[in-house]
C-alpha positions as CSV (number, residue, x, y, z in Angstrom):
1,M,0.0,0.0,0.0
2,K,1.4,3.4,-1.0
3,R,2.0,5.5,2.0
4,N,-0.3,8.5,2.0
5,V,-1.1,11.4,4.3
6,R,-3.9,9.6,6.0
7,E,-1.5,6.8,7.0
8,M,0.8,9.5,8.4
9,I,-2.1,11.0,10.3
10,V,-2.8,7.7,12.1
11,D,0.9,7.3,12.8
12,V,1.1,10.7,14.4
13,L,-2.0,10.0,16.5
14,L,-0.6,6.7,17.7
15,A,2.7,8.4,18.7
16,V,0.9,11.2,20.5
17,E,-1.2,8.7,22.4
18,T,2.0,7.1,23.8
19,G,3.4,10.4,25.0
20,G,4.8,12.1,21.9
21,M,4.4,15.8,21.3
22,L,2.2,16.5,18.3
23,N,4.2,19.3,16.6
24,E,7.5,17.5,17.0
25,T,6.0,14.2,15.7
26,V,4.6,16.0,12.6
27,A,8.0,17.7,12.0
28,T,9.8,14.3,12.2
29,I,7.4,12.6,9.8
30,A,7.4,15.6,7.4
31,L,11.2,15.4,7.3
32,Q,11.3,11.6,7.0
33,Y,9.0,11.6,3.9
34,D,10.1,15.0,2.5
35,L,6.6,16.4,2.6
36,E,5.8,19.5,0.6
37,E,4.5,22.4,2.6
38,R,0.9,21.7,1.5
39,E,1.1,18.1,2.6
40,R,2.7,19.0,5.9
41,A,0.0,21.7,6.5
42,R,-2.7,19.1,5.9
43,L,-1.1,16.6,8.2
44,S,-0.7,19.2,10.9
45,A,-4.2,20.6,10.6
46,T,-5.9,17.2,10.7
47,V,-4.1,15.8,13.7
48,K,-4.7,19.0,15.6
49,M,-8.4,19.0,14.7
50,V,-8.6,15.3,15.9
51,Q,-7.1,16.3,19.2
52,E,-9.3,19.4,19.5
53,R,-12.5,17.4,18.8
54,R,-11.5,14.2,20.5
55,I,-13.9,14.5,23.4
56,P,-17.2,14.8,21.4
57,V,-15.9,12.3,18.8
58,D,-15.0,9.7,21.5
59,M,-18.5,10.1,22.9
60,L,-20.0,9.6,19.4
61,I,-17.8,6.5,18.9
62,Q,-19.1,5.0,22.2
63,H,-22.6,5.8,21.2
64,L,-22.3,4.1,17.8
65,G,-20.0,1.3,18.7
66,K,-21.7,0.4,22.0
67,R,-18.3,0.0,23.7
68,H,-16.0,2.3,25.7
69,V,-13.5,3.9,23.4
70,A,-10.7,2.9,25.8
71,K,-11.4,-0.7,25.0
72,L,-10.7,-0.3,21.3
73,R,-7.3,-1.2,19.9
74,P,-5.1,1.9,19.6
75,L,-5.0,1.6,15.8
76,I,-8.8,1.3,15.5
77,R,-9.4,4.1,18.0
78,S,-7.0,6.4,16.1
79,I,-8.6,5.6,12.7
80,L,-12.1,6.2,13.9
81,R,-11.1,9.5,15.5
82,A,-9.4,10.7,12.4
83,G,-12.2,9.5,10.0
84,I,-15.1,11.0,12.0
85,T,-13.2,14.2,12.5
86,E,-12.6,14.5,8.8
87,L,-16.2,13.8,8.0
88,L,-17.9,16.0,10.6
89,Y,-15.5,18.8,11.2
90,M,-13.3,19.1,8.1
91,H,-16.0,18.1,5.5
92,Q,-13.7,15.8,3.5
93,A,-15.0,13.7,0.7
94,A,-16.7,10.7,2.2
95,H,-15.6,8.1,-0.3
96,A,-11.9,8.9,0.2
97,V,-12.2,9.0,4.0
98,C,-14.0,5.7,4.3
99,N,-12.1,3.8,1.6
100,E,-8.6,4.9,2.7
101,Y,-9.1,4.3,6.4
102,V,-10.7,1.0,5.9
103,S,-7.9,0.0,3.6
104,L,-5.4,1.0,6.3
105,V,-7.1,-1.3,8.7
106,K,-6.6,-4.2,6.3
107,H,-3.0,-3.1,5.5
108,R,-2.2,-3.1,9.3
109,K,-3.3,-6.8,9.5
110,M,-6.6,-6.2,11.2
111,V,-8.9,-7.3,8.4
112,G,-11.4,-8.7,10.9
113,L,-12.1,-5.2,12.2
114,S,-12.4,-3.5,8.8
115,G,-16.2,-4.1,8.8
116,F,-16.6,-2.5,12.2
117,V,-14.7,0.6,11.0
118,N,-16.4,0.7,7.7
119,G,-19.8,0.4,9.3
120,I,-19.2,3.3,11.7
121,L,-17.7,5.6,9.1
122,R,-20.4,4.9,6.6
123,R,-23.1,5.5,9.2
124,V,-21.6,8.8,10.3
125,D,-21.5,9.9,6.6
126,R,-25.1,8.7,5.9
127,E,-26.6,10.2,9.1
128,R,-24.6,13.4,9.5
129,E,-27.5,15.4,10.8
130,A,-28.3,12.9,13.5
131,M,-24.6,12.9,14.4
132,Y,-24.6,16.7,14.8
133,R,-27.8,16.5,16.9
134,F,-26.2,13.9,19.2
135,I,-23.1,16.2,19.7
136,E,-25.5,19.1,20.5
137,T,-26.9,17.2,23.4
138,L,-23.4,17.2,25.1
139,P,-22.3,19.8,27.6
140,V,-20.9,22.9,26.0
141,A,-17.4,22.2,27.2
142,A,-17.5,18.7,25.7
143,R,-18.8,20.1,22.4
144,C,-15.8,22.4,22.3
145,G,-13.4,19.6,23.2
146,I,-12.4,21.0,26.6
147,P,-12.3,18.7,29.7
148,L,-15.2,19.6,32.0
149,W,-12.9,20.0,35.0
150,I,-10.8,22.7,33.2
151,D,-14.0,24.6,32.2
152,Q,-15.3,24.4,35.8
153,M,-11.9,25.6,37.2
154,I,-11.8,28.6,35.0
155,R,-15.4,29.5,35.7
156,S,-14.8,29.3,39.4
157,E,-11.5,31.2,39.4
158,Y,-11.9,33.8,36.6
159,G,-15.7,34.0,35.9
160,G,-18.1,32.9,33.2
161,D,-17.1,35.4,30.6
162,A,-13.4,34.3,30.7
163,A,-14.5,30.6,30.6
164,D,-16.8,31.2,27.6
165,A,-14.1,33.0,25.7
166,F,-11.6,30.2,26.5
167,L,-14.0,27.6,25.1
168,Q,-14.3,29.4,21.7
169,V,-10.6,29.8,21.0
170,R,-9.5,28.5,17.6
171,P,-5.8,29.4,16.9
172,E,-4.9,30.5,13.4
173,P,-2.5,28.1,11.7
174,G,1.0,29.5,11.3
175,L,4.1,30.4,13.3
176,R,4.3,32.7,16.3
177,V,7.8,34.2,16.4
178,R,9.8,36.9,18.0
179,L,11.8,39.0,15.6
180,I,15.4,40.0,16.7
181,G,16.8,43.4,15.9
182,D,14.9,46.0,13.9
183,P,11.5,44.3,13.0
184,M,10.6,46.4,10.0
185,P,13.2,45.0,7.5
186,L,12.3,41.5,8.6
187,M,8.6,42.1,8.1
188,K,9.2,43.5,4.7
189,E,11.3,40.5,3.8
190,L,8.5,38.1,4.9
191,A,5.9,40.1,3.0
192,S,8.1,39.9,-0.2
193,E,8.2,36.1,0.3
194,G,4.4,36.1,0.2
195,Y,3.7,35.7,3.9
196,T,0.9,37.5,5.8
197,V,2.4,38.9,9.0
198,T,0.3,40.1,12.0
199,V,2.1,42.3,14.5
200,S,1.2,42.3,18.2
201,T,0.2,45.7,19.7
202,E,1.8,44.7,23.0
203,N,5.2,43.8,21.6
204,P,6.1,44.8,18.1
205,A,8.7,42.1,17.9
206,A,6.1,39.4,18.4
207,V,4.4,38.4,15.2
208,H,2.2,35.7,13.6
209,I,3.2,34.4,10.2
210,A,0.2,32.8,8.5
211,A,0.5,29.8,6.2
212,C,3.9,28.7,7.5
213,S,4.5,25.6,9.6
214,D,8.2,25.1,9.3
215,P,10.5,27.8,10.7
216,N,13.5,26.3,8.9
217,S,11.8,27.3,5.6
218,L,12.4,31.0,6.5
219,A,15.7,32.6,5.6
220,A,15.5,35.0,8.6
221,F,15.1,32.0,11.0
222,R,18.1,30.3,9.5
223,R,20.1,33.5,9.8
224,G,19.3,33.7,13.5
225,E,17.1,36.8,13.2
226,M,13.9,35.3,14.7
227,T,13.0,32.6,17.2
228,V,9.8,30.7,17.7
229,Q,8.0,32.3,20.6
230,D,4.4,33.3,21.4
231,L,3.6,36.8,22.5
232,S,2.8,35.8,26.0
233,S,6.1,34.0,26.4
234,T,7.9,37.2,25.6
235,L,6.3,39.2,28.4
236,P,8.5,38.0,31.4
237,V,11.7,39.4,29.9
238,L,9.9,42.3,28.3
239,Y,8.8,43.4,31.8
240,L,12.2,42.6,33.3
241,A,14.4,44.5,30.9
242,P,13.6,48.1,31.9
243,L,14.2,47.1,35.6
244,L,17.8,46.2,34.7
245,A,18.4,49.4,32.7
246,G,21.5,51.2,34.0
247,R,23.0,48.1,35.7
248,E,26.4,47.3,34.4
249,A,26.8,43.8,33.1
250,P,23.7,42.4,34.9
251,R,23.9,38.7,35.7
252,I,20.7,36.8,34.8
253,L,19.8,33.2,35.7
254,D,17.2,31.4,33.6
255,L,16.5,28.5,36.0
256,C,14.3,26.2,33.8
257,A,15.4,27.5,30.5
258,A,14.7,25.0,27.7
259,P,14.1,25.5,24.9
260,G,15.8,28.8,25.4
261,G,13.4,31.5,24.1
262,K,13.6,33.6,27.3
263,T,17.3,32.9,27.6
264,A,17.9,34.4,24.1
265,Q,15.6,37.4,24.9
266,A,17.5,38.0,28.2
267,A,20.8,37.9,26.4
268,E,19.7,40.9,24.3
269,I,19.6,43.1,27.4
270,P,22.6,45.5,27.1
271,G,25.6,44.1,28.9
272,A,23.8,41.0,30.2
273,R,25.6,37.8,31.1
274,V,23.1,34.9,31.1
275,T,23.3,31.5,32.8
276,A,20.8,29.0,31.4
277,R,20.1,25.8,33.3
278,D,17.8,22.8,32.9
279,R,17.5,19.4,34.4
280,S,18.7,17.1,31.5
281,L,21.4,17.2,29.0
282,A,18.8,16.8,26.2
283,K,17.1,20.0,27.3
284,V,20.4,21.9,27.6
285,E,21.5,20.7,24.2
286,K,18.3,22.3,22.8
287,I,19.2,25.6,24.5
288,R,22.7,25.3,23.0
289,E,21.3,24.7,19.5
290,N,19.2,27.9,19.8
291,I,21.9,30.1,21.2
292,K,24.3,28.9,18.5
293,R,21.7,29.6,15.7
294,L,21.1,33.1,17.2
295,H,24.9,33.8,17.5
296,L,24.8,34.6,21.2
297,L,28.1,34.8,22.9
298,N,27.0,36.0,26.4
299,V,25.2,32.8,27.5
300,E,26.6,29.9,29.5
301,T,24.7,26.7,30.0
302,S,24.7,23.9,32.5
303,V,22.7,20.9,33.6
304,G,21.1,21.0,37.0
305,D,18.0,20.1,39.0
306,A,16.2,23.3,40.0
307,R,15.0,21.7,43.2
308,E,18.5,21.4,44.5
309,D,20.3,24.3,46.2
310,V,23.4,25.6,44.4
311,P,25.5,27.5,47.1
312,A,27.6,29.2,44.4
313,F,24.5,30.9,43.1
314,H,23.6,32.5,46.5
315,D,23.2,36.3,46.1
316,A,24.9,36.0,42.7
317,F,22.3,37.3,40.2
318,D,20.7,40.6,39.4
319,A,17.7,38.7,38.1
320,V,16.4,35.1,38.2
321,I,13.8,34.0,35.6
322,C,11.6,31.3,37.0
323,D,9.4,30.0,34.1
324,L,8.5,26.8,35.9
325,P,7.0,23.5,35.0
326,C,3.2,23.8,35.2
327,S,0.0,22.1,34.0
328,G,0.2,24.0,30.7
329,I,-3.5,24.7,30.5
330,G,-2.7,28.0,28.8
331,L,-1.3,26.0,25.8
332,I,-4.1,23.5,25.2
333,H,-5.4,25.4,22.1
334,R,-2.0,25.4,20.3
335,K,-1.0,22.1,21.7
336,P,-4.3,20.3,21.9
337,E,-2.9,16.9,23.0
338,L,-2.1,18.5,26.4
339,R,-5.8,18.7,27.2
340,H,-6.0,14.9,27.3
341,R,-2.9,14.5,29.5
342,I,-3.5,16.9,32.3
343,Q,-5.5,15.6,35.3
344,P,-6.9,17.6,38.2
345,E,-4.5,15.9,40.7
346,D,-1.6,17.2,38.7
347,I,-2.2,20.7,39.9
348,G,-1.3,19.9,43.5
349,Q,1.8,18.0,42.6
350,L,3.0,20.7,40.3
351,S,2.2,23.4,42.8
352,T,4.4,21.6,45.3
353,L,7.2,21.3,42.8
354,Q,7.0,25.0,41.9
355,R,7.1,25.9,45.6
356,T,10.3,23.8,46.1
357,I,12.0,25.5,43.2
358,L,11.0,29.0,44.2
359,S,12.3,28.5,47.7
360,Q,15.7,27.8,46.2
361,A,15.5,30.5,43.6
362,V,15.0,33.4,46.1
363,R,18.4,32.6,47.5
364,Y,20.0,33.3,44.2
365,V,18.8,36.9,43.8
366,R,21.2,39.4,45.2
367,P,19.7,42.2,47.5
368,G,17.9,44.7,45.3
369,G,17.7,42.2,42.4
370,F,14.6,40.8,40.8
371,L,12.8,37.5,40.4
372,V,10.3,36.9,37.5
373,Y,7.8,34.1,38.1
374,S,5.8,32.8,35.1
375,T,3.8,29.8,34.0
376,C,1.9,28.9,30.9
377,T,-1.3,28.0,32.9
378,V,-4.4,29.6,34.2
379,S,-4.6,27.8,37.6
380,A,-4.7,30.0,40.7
381,R,-3.0,27.3,42.8
382,E,0.0,27.5,40.4
383,N,-0.1,31.2,40.0
384,E,-1.6,33.5,42.6
385,A,-0.8,31.1,45.4
386,Q,2.9,31.1,44.5
387,S,2.9,34.9,44.2
388,A,1.5,35.1,47.7
389,Y,4.3,32.8,48.9
390,L,7.0,35.0,47.3
391,T,5.5,38.1,48.8
392,G,6.7,36.8,52.1
393,F,10.3,37.3,51.0
394,M,10.2,39.8,48.2
395,T,8.4,43.0,47.2
396,P,5.9,42.7,44.2
397,I,6.7,45.1,41.4
398,G,3.5,46.2,39.7
399,E,0.5,44.0,39.3
400,A,0.7,40.3,38.3
401,I,-0.6,39.5,34.9
402,Q,-2.9,36.6,34.2
403,R,-3.6,36.1,30.5
404,I,-6.5,33.8,29.4
405,P,-6.8,32.7,25.8
406,G,-9.9,34.2,24.1
407,R,-10.0,37.1,26.6
408,D,-6.4,38.0,25.9
409,A,-4.1,37.7,22.9
410,G,-1.7,34.7,22.8
411,D,-1.3,31.8,25.1
412,G,-2.6,31.6,28.6
413,F,0.2,32.9,30.8
414,Y,1.0,34.3,34.2
415,V,3.7,36.8,35.0
416,A,4.7,38.3,38.3
417,V,7.8,40.3,39.1
418,F,9.4,40.7,42.6
419,Q,12.3,42.6,44.0
420,R,14.4,41.2,46.8
421,R,14.5,43.3,50.0
422,E,17.9,44.4,51.1
423,T,17.7,42.4,54.4
424,G,15.5,40.0,56.3
425,A,14.6,37.6,53.5
426,E,17.1,34.9,54.5
427,K,15.8,34.7,58.1
428,K,12.2,34.4,57.0
429,L,13.1,31.8,54.4
430,E,15.0,29.8,57.1
431,K,12.0,30.1,59.4
432,N,9.5,28.9,56.9
433,G,11.6,26.2,55.4
434,I,12.3,25.4,51.8
435,N,9.6,22.8,51.5
436,D,6.6,24.8,52.7
437,T,3.6,23.1,51.2
438,I,0.7,24.6,49.2
439,K,-2.3,25.5,51.3
């Protein structure tokens, strides 16, 4: 059987179901089979739509197949998800969808299940209006592909308007990048290459490039004049930079730095000397790749677990960037596979991890220096609760920012900036202990 895009779609879905990241898996397959931009875009758009609509489609599969979707074989589950999504949400030609996916079942040595798959896909095509009516009976969060617990959490913590806006987000395909240097010549270059570029009103260096899925296809990216980075992710360093103005050769620590977007941004602060750390060599190698591509000479990297104290770092940095591991709920529209991995119990575990890291990080800020705390989530336990903890040792600078997709541009993100007091923080830290738990 000739390998076609639908076979690749199923392979991506199978890889994602076993823990792979969607964008990285698409990129790997696109490179492996030398896909044209049009084919790559179709592959990416389809697997993202499958992940976005997985909740209502799974409910429909269970309704039609009379069995829980978890009991289906992974291949059959992935094929049904893809086929139904293409029929109901992407309006693809029914004969191609049904024939190619049924043929794939047979090609993968599951001939005995080809009739089951064919029956469900043909019925979905034949009774589309009934399928849409069934989906309309589901709760609004399920219809939008958002886990109910996430919808309820946002409603409880940020209100119904924010939750409603969150449910309706549909990211535009394309790249979100930060331009380095003067943005005007780069935008003119992109326009001359036929790309439509949308510039953020909050950060003129943060732009969206439509109809582009591979940054390596852009000459400016290969030259090191842009880096993949969402608007929200640029805000921590954007807020920090003016606070360091006038400091001679400020030392900056990026504590959980991979893949290195904020590291690179911090390295552009005049005179800055940046230390970037992360917990594994693979993550640090990714940082090194980025700083090499961006031609940065003022960044040093090292491997280290942020939970562990580093005495050599005590009082050593003018600023510490703490963009910490989190539930990632603010990313689930651009990275839809995340919505199916995060569980409510993860919030407490991540909050404890964040607290442990922060209790080390405050030691590294020299008196009068700054700590920037950020996450890509919209959970109050991971955000406001951690800021309240830091206020016990440091002085908040301005108001913390909570960005919610749909209500605000870009990803969901939280940013809070603190300044270390000249004295007293060490004693209070020692009194409270470094493993103070989340209330």
